[in-house]
C-alpha positions as CSV (number, residue, x, y, z in Angstrom):
1,M,34.0,38.3,-6.5
2,L,31.3,37.7,-4.0
3,L,29.2,36.4,-6.7
4,D,31.7,33.6,-7.3
5,R,31.9,32.1,-3.9
6,P,30.1,28.7,-3.9
7,R,26.8,28.8,-1.8
8,L,26.6,26.8,1.3
9,P,24.0,24.1,1.1
10,A,21.0,25.2,2.8
11,V,20.0,23.6,6.1
12,P,16.6,21.7,6.1
13,A,14.0,23.1,8.4
14,P,13.2,20.7,11.1
15,L,10.4,18.5,11.0
16,D,7.1,19.3,13.1
17,W,6.3,17.4,15.8
18,V,3.9,15.0,14.3
19,T,5.9,14.5,11.2
20,L,8.7,14.0,13.4
21,A,7.4,11.2,15.3
22,D,6.2,9.3,12.4
23,A,9.3,9.8,10.4
24,F,11.6,8.8,13.7
25,E,9.4,5.5,14.1
26,V,10.0,4.8,10.5
27,A,13.9,5.1,10.5
28,C,13.9,2.9,13.9
29,L,11.8,0.1,12.0
30,L,14.6,0.4,9.4
31,R,17.2,0.4,11.7
32,C,16.0,-3.0,13.4
33,V,16.3,-4.9,10.0
34,S,20.1,-3.7,9.4
35,A,22.8,-6.1,8.7
36,P,24.1,-8.1,11.6
37,A,27.3,-7.3,13.2
38,A,28.5,-10.8,12.9
39,P,28.3,-13.4,10.0
40,V,24.8,-15.1,9.7
41,R,24.9,-18.9,10.6
42,A,24.6,-21.1,7.2
43,G,21.0,-22.0,6.6
44,R,19.7,-18.8,7.6
45,R,18.1,-16.2,5.3
46,P,20.6,-13.5,4.2
47,P,20.1,-10.2,6.0
48,A,18.5,-6.8,4.6
49,P,21.1,-4.2,3.4
50,A,23.1,-2.5,6.0
51,H,21.5,0.7,5.5
52,P,17.9,0.0,4.1
53,H,16.8,3.3,4.5
54,A,19.2,4.5,1.6
55,G,17.3,2.2,-0.9
56,P,13.7,1.6,-2.1
57,A,12.6,-1.1,-0.3
58,A,12.5,-2.7,3.4
59,E,11.9,-6.1,4.7
60,F,10.2,-7.8,7.6
61,N,9.6,-11.1,8.7
62,R,6.9,-9.9,10.6
63,E,3.6,-8.9,9.0
64,D,2.5,-6.5,12.1
65,A,5.8,-4.5,11.4
66,A,5.3,-4.4,7.7
67,L,1.7,-3.0,8.4
68,R,2.9,-0.4,10.9
69,M,5.3,1.1,8.4
70,R,2.9,1.2,5.7
71,Q,0.6,3.1,8.0
72,L,3.4,5.5,8.9
73,L,4.3,6.1,5.5
74,A,0.6,6.7,4.4
75,R,0.5,9.4,6.9
76,L,3.7,10.7,5.4
77,E,2.2,10.9,2.1
78,I,4.8,8.1,0.8
79,P,3.2,5.5,-1.5
80,V,4.4,2.1,-0.8
81,R,3.6,-1.4,-2.3
82,H,3.5,-4.4,0.1
83,E,4.6,-7.7,-1.6
84,V,4.6,-10.9,0.7
85,A,7.0,-13.8,-0.3
86,T,7.0,-17.3,1.5
87,G,9.9,-19.7,1.6
88,G,11.5,-22.4,3.5
89,L,10.9,-26.1,3.6
90,R,9.8,-27.9,7.0
91,R,10.1,-24.3,8.5
92,R,8.2,-21.8,6.7
93,Y,8.4,-18.2,6.8
94,E,7.1,-15.0,5.4
95,L,8.9,-12.1,4.0
96,H,7.1,-9.0,3.6
97,R,8.7,-6.4,1.6
98,L,7.6,-2.7,1.1
99,Q,8.8,-0.9,-2.1
100,V,8.4,2.8,-2.3
101,A,8.1,4.1,-6.1
102,H,10.9,5.5,-7.9
103,E,9.4,8.9,-8.1
104,H,8.9,9.1,-4.1
105,R,12.4,7.6,-3.2
106,A,13.9,10.9,-2.8
107,A,11.1,12.4,-0.4
108,Y,11.0,9.0,1.5
109,A,14.8,9.0,2.1
110,T,15.0,12.6,3.1
111,L,12.1,12.0,5.8
112,V,13.9,9.0,7.1
113,E,17.2,10.5,7.5
114,A,15.6,13.8,8.9
115,G,13.5,11.9,11.2
116,W,16.3,9.8,12.6
117,R,18.8,12.6,13.0
118,Q,16.0,15.1,14.8
119,G,14.7,12.2,16.8
120,R,18.0,10.9,17.9
121,R,19.1,14.5,19.0
122,E,16.0,14.8,20.7
123,L,16.4,11.6,22.9
124,L,20.2,11.5,23.2
125,G,20.4,15.2,24.0
126,G,20.3,16.2,27.8
127,P,17.4,17.9,29.2
128,A,17.2,21.4,28.1
129,S,16.7,23.8,30.8
130,G,13.5,25.6,30.5
131,A,12.3,23.3,27.7
132,S,9.2,24.0,26.0
133,A,5.8,22.3,26.7
134,P,5.4,20.8,23.4
135,R,9.4,19.4,23.9
136,R,8.4,18.0,27.3
137,T,5.2,16.3,25.7
138,W,6.9,14.8,22.5
139,R,10.2,13.8,23.8
140,P,8.6,10.5,25.8
141,R,6.3,10.1,22.6
142,L,9.6,9.6,20.5
143,A,10.8,7.5,23.1
144,A,7.7,5.4,23.0
145,A,8.0,5.4,19.1
146,A,11.5,3.7,19.2
147,W,10.5,0.9,21.6
148,R,7.3,0.3,19.5
149,A,9.6,-0.2,16.4
150,S,12.0,-2.1,17.8
151,L,9.4,-4.6,19.5
152,L,7.8,-5.1,16.6
153,A,11.0,-5.2,14.1
154,G,13.7,-6.0,16.5
155,G,14.8,-9.5,17.8
156,R,12.9,-10.4,20.9
157,H,14.7,-11.6,23.8
158,V,12.3,-12.5,26.4
159,R,13.2,-14.3,29.9
160,R,11.1,-15.0,32.9
161,H,12.7,-12.0,34.4
162,I,13.3,-9.5,31.5
163,L,11.8,-8.1,28.4
164,G,14.7,-7.5,26.0
165,I,15.2,-6.7,22.3
166,R,18.4,-7.9,20.3
167,L,19.7,-5.2,17.8
168,T,22.6,-4.7,15.6
169,D,22.6,-0.8,15.6
170,R,24.4,0.5,18.5
171,E,22.9,3.8,18.0
172,L,19.0,2.5,18.3
173,A,20.5,0.5,21.5
174,A,21.8,3.6,23.0
175,V,18.4,5.7,22.0
176,L,16.3,2.5,23.7
177,V,18.2,3.2,26.9
178,R,17.8,6.8,26.9
179,G,14.2,6.4,25.8
180,A,13.7,3.9,28.8
181,A,14.8,6.6,31.2
182,L,12.3,9.4,29.7
183,L,9.6,6.6,30.2
184,E,10.7,6.4,33.8
185,V,12.1,2.8,33.2
186,P,15.5,1.7,34.1
187,A,16.9,-0.3,31.2
188,L,20.2,-2.2,30.8
189,L,22.5,-2.5,27.6
190,R,24.8,-5.4,27.2
191,P,26.6,-7.1,24.1
192,G,25.5,-10.3,22.9
193,A,26.7,-12.4,20.2
194,G,27.0,-10.2,17.7
195,C,24.5,-7.9,18.9
196,F,23.5,-5.7,21.6
197,V,20.8,-6.6,24.1
198,V,18.6,-3.8,25.8
199,S,16.3,-5.1,28.4
200,V,13.8,-4.0,31.1
201,A,13.1,-5.8,34.1
202,D,9.8,-8.1,34.3
203,G,6.8,-6.6,36.2
204,P,6.1,-2.7,36.9
205,D,9.1,-1.7,34.2
206,R,8.1,-4.1,31.5
207,D,4.3,-3.1,32.1
208,R,5.2,0.6,31.9
209,I,7.0,0.0,28.6
210,L,4.5,-2.0,27.0
211,R,1.5,0.6,28.2
212,S,3.5,3.5,26.6
213,V,4.0,1.7,23.1
214,T,0.5,0.4,22.9
215,L,-1.6,2.4,20.1
216,D,-5.1,3.4,20.3
217,P,-7.0,1.1,18.3
218,A,-8.2,3.6,16.0
219,T,-4.5,4.0,14.8
220,G,-4.4,0.7,13.1
221,P,-1.7,-2.3,13.2
222,G,0.8,-2.6,15.9
223,V,-1.4,-2.8,19.2
224,A,-1.6,-6.7,19.7
225,A,2.0,-7.2,18.3
226,V,3.9,-5.2,21.5
227,G,1.5,-6.7,24.1
């Protein structure tokens, strides 16, 4: 009778910190291009699928966001094809599509889902008493990864007194607020027109966020885009 009992699905092993940081940043990039919470106005390009991480492709309207995702997927050993399309009449735009080969889609989806789940838990969970040195080191790095992805792929909402990001993903907005706190910067979250706006004050707070997300020149694309 014991042999007839259905086996419970195996719990996947947690990602190591280096893999987690890359997979989490990919997940954040994808969540920035999810479908908007409100209908798109006439004349605008249709949004990307609501759950882009579930499919084989991601689409960005900024080259630096696409290049950063290409770099992260290369480090995760997920081959990807980068296609560029142009459109529009008087106002031209470029659309950057990243296509994952069919045989790698399962590994891609697994990494993205695990990266988001584990990274979100690390950031939204309260500070653990007696946390290990690696955890104390990597939680701010995960926070920086979330902000870097959002500054690259999210909607900029820059005013004279704030640095802001428009997002349609409530969970990512919460991650950014908590991530800012880990980077010792207070952030505000407020509803916008069909979106959420996460912002930090101009001056020292903005500078601290930008320093945190800036990549070393040796790490490739993404440096100038978030400055």
